[in-house]
C-alpha positions as CSV (number, residue, x, y, z in Angstrom):
1,X,0.0,0.0,0.0
2,X,2.8,2.4,0.9
3,X,4.5,1.6,-2.4
4,X,1.3,2.4,-4.3
5,X,0.9,5.7,-2.5
6,X,4.5,6.6,-3.4
7,X,3.9,5.8,-7.0
8,X,0.8,8.0,-7.1
9,X,2.7,10.9,-5.5
10,X,5.6,10.6,-7.9
11,X,3.1,10.4,-10.8
12,X,1.3,13.5,-9.6
13,X,4.6,15.4,-9.3
14,X,5.5,14.5,-12.9
15,X,2.0,15.5,-14.1
16,X,2.1,18.9,-12.3
17,X,5.7,19.5,-13.6
18,X,4.4,19.1,-17.2
19,X,1.5,21.4,-16.4
20,X,3.6,24.3,-15.1
21,X,3.7,27.5,-17.2
22,X,7.4,26.6,-17.8
23,X,6.5,24.5,-20.8
24,X,9.5,25.9,-22.7
25,X,12.9,24.7,-21.8
26,X,15.1,27.5,-20.3
27,X,18.8,27.9,-20.8
28,X,21.2,29.8,-18.5
29,X,24.8,31.0,-18.3
30,X,26.6,32.0,-15.2
31,X,29.9,33.0,-13.6
32,X,31.1,33.4,-10.1
33,X,33.9,33.6,-7.6
34,X,34.8,30.8,-5.2
35,X,36.8,30.0,-2.1
36,X,38.6,26.8,-3.0
37,X,40.6,24.3,-1.0
38,X,42.6,21.2,-1.9
39,X,44.2,19.5,1.2
40,X,46.8,16.8,1.3
41,X,47.6,17.5,-2.3
42,X,48.9,14.2,-3.8
43,X,48.9,12.6,-7.2
44,X,48.0,8.9,-7.7
45,X,51.0,6.6,-8.5
46,X,51.3,6.1,-12.3
47,X,53.7,5.8,-15.2
48,X,55.1,9.3,-14.6
49,X,55.6,8.8,-10.9
50,X,55.5,5.2,-9.6
51,X,55.3,6.2,-5.9
52,X,53.0,9.2,-6.4
53,X,54.0,12.8,-5.8
54,X,52.8,15.6,-3.5
55,X,52.6,19.3,-3.7
56,X,51.6,22.2,-1.4
57,X,47.9,22.5,-0.5
58,X,45.8,25.0,-2.4
59,X,43.7,27.5,-0.5
60,X,42.7,30.4,-2.8
61,X,40.0,32.6,-4.3
62,X,39.2,31.4,-7.8
63,X,36.5,31.4,-10.5
64,X,33.9,29.1,-12.1
65,X,31.7,29.3,-15.2
66,X,28.5,27.3,-15.8
67,X,25.9,26.7,-18.4
68,X,22.6,24.8,-18.1
69,X,19.4,23.5,-19.6
70,X,16.2,23.3,-17.5
71,X,13.7,21.2,-19.5
72,X,11.1,21.1,-16.7
73,X,10.7,23.3,-13.6
74,X,12.2,21.0,-11.0
75,X,15.1,19.4,-12.8
76,X,17.9,20.6,-15.0
77,X,21.3,19.7,-16.5
78,X,24.4,21.7,-16.0
79,X,28.0,21.9,-17.3
80,X,30.5,23.6,-15.1
81,X,34.2,24.5,-15.3
82,X,36.1,25.1,-12.1
83,X,39.6,26.5,-11.7
84,X,41.1,25.7,-8.3
85,X,44.2,27.9,-8.6
86,X,47.8,27.3,-7.7
87,X,50.0,27.2,-4.6
88,X,53.8,27.4,-4.5
89,X,56.5,26.6,-1.9
90,X,60.3,26.8,-1.8
91,X,62.1,24.0,0.0
92,X,65.7,23.8,1.2
93,X,66.3,20.1,1.9
94,X,69.9,18.9,2.3
95,X,70.4,17.9,-1.4
96,X,68.7,21.0,-3.0
97,X,68.9,24.7,-2.4
98,X,65.8,26.8,-3.3
99,X,63.9,23.9,-4.9
100,X,60.4,25.0,-5.8
101,X,57.1,23.0,-5.9
102,X,53.9,24.3,-7.4
103,X,50.4,22.6,-7.3
104,X,47.6,23.3,-9.8
105,X,44.1,21.9,-10.0
106,X,41.1,22.3,-12.3
107,X,37.9,20.3,-13.0
108,X,35.0,20.1,-15.5
109,X,31.8,18.5,-14.4
110,X,28.3,17.6,-15.8
111,X,25.5,17.5,-13.3
112,X,21.9,16.4,-13.0
113,X,20.4,18.9,-10.7
114,X,17.2,18.5,-8.7
115,X,15.4,21.6,-7.3
116,X,13.1,22.1,-4.3
117,X,11.2,25.5,-4.5
118,X,11.4,27.5,-1.2
119,X,9.0,30.2,-2.3
120,X,8.4,32.3,-5.4
121,X,11.9,33.7,-5.7
122,X,14.1,31.1,-3.9
123,X,15.1,27.4,-4.5
124,X,17.3,24.8,-2.9
125,X,19.1,22.3,-5.1
126,X,21.2,19.2,-5.0
127,X,23.4,18.0,-7.9
128,X,25.4,15.0,-8.8
129,X,27.4,13.9,-11.8
130,X,30.6,12.9,-13.4
131,X,33.6,15.2,-12.9
132,X,36.9,15.2,-14.8
133,X,39.8,16.6,-12.8
134,X,43.4,17.5,-13.5
135,X,46.0,17.8,-10.8
136,X,49.6,19.0,-11.6
137,X,52.7,19.3,-9.5
138,X,55.5,21.3,-11.1
139,X,58.9,21.1,-9.4
140,X,62.5,21.8,-10.0
141,X,62.8,18.1,-11.2
142,X,59.9,18.1,-13.6
143,X,56.1,18.0,-14.0
144,X,53.7,15.3,-12.9
145,X,50.1,15.3,-13.9
146,X,47.2,13.2,-12.7
147,X,43.9,13.1,-14.6
148,X,40.8,11.2,-13.8
149,X,37.0,11.0,-13.6
150,X,35.0,10.6,-10.4
151,X,31.5,11.3,-9.2
152,X,31.1,14.8,-7.8
153,X,28.2,16.3,-5.7
154,X,27.0,19.6,-4.5
155,X,24.2,21.5,-2.8
156,X,23.1,25.1,-2.8
157,X,20.4,27.8,-2.7
158,X,19.5,30.3,-5.3
159,X,17.4,33.5,-5.5
160,X,16.0,34.8,-8.8
161,X,14.1,37.7,-10.0
162,X,13.1,37.6,-13.7
163,X,16.0,36.4,-15.8
164,X,18.8,37.1,-13.2
165,X,19.7,34.7,-10.4
166,X,22.2,34.6,-7.6
167,X,23.5,31.2,-6.4
168,X,25.4,30.1,-3.3
169,X,26.7,26.5,-3.4
170,X,29.1,24.0,-2.0
171,X,30.7,21.3,-4.1
172,X,33.0,18.4,-3.2
173,X,35.0,16.8,-6.0
174,X,37.1,13.7,-5.1
175,X,40.4,13.8,-7.0
176,X,43.7,11.9,-6.9
177,X,45.1,11.2,-3.4
178,X,43.7,14.5,-2.0
179,X,41.1,14.8,0.7
180,X,38.9,16.2,-2.1
181,X,38.6,19.5,-3.9
182,X,36.2,21.7,-2.0
183,X,34.5,24.7,-3.6
184,X,32.2,27.3,-2.0
185,X,31.0,29.7,-4.7
186,X,28.8,32.7,-5.3
187,X,27.6,33.0,-8.9
188,X,25.4,35.2,-11.0
189,X,23.2,33.6,-13.7
190,X,21.3,34.9,-16.6
191,X,18.5,32.7,-18.0
192,X,16.3,32.8,-21.2
193,X,13.0,32.9,-19.3
């Protein structure tokens, strides 16, 4: 009986979503600033570096760009590019004087986003999807790069008035041997409807 009730509620949600005045798909573009963090910066062992390689942690202010398609009012698809910035350090171990190490991280993600309206001008949302990342450590001895694909997730709130929106969101992107790339961003979006 509970299963049948759940099916009826889900069916009603789909039916009302189709009946919304948002019968046309909306597109949007956005850009924003972010506070980013990559802790325990490490690269996975591989052909370039059999034992793995580490670099300085990244903690910086950076940027993001995003584009999306919202086919129905409570769900949309989004592509996002995140730049996590760089961090440098100079080391003076016994065998090297003024050796430098620089860490760099970036990611591109595609999300399926689900929205929960919180009133006429505000929404909460959750998103999940594949993320391709790139971690690089540049040092006096050479460059090591780690690329991969993982599942990323995020959550946020947005306010909108007309075609303009403002989003505050948190994302966590697992990558390499790091504790994850964390991203808290504030972005402005412009939509077609």
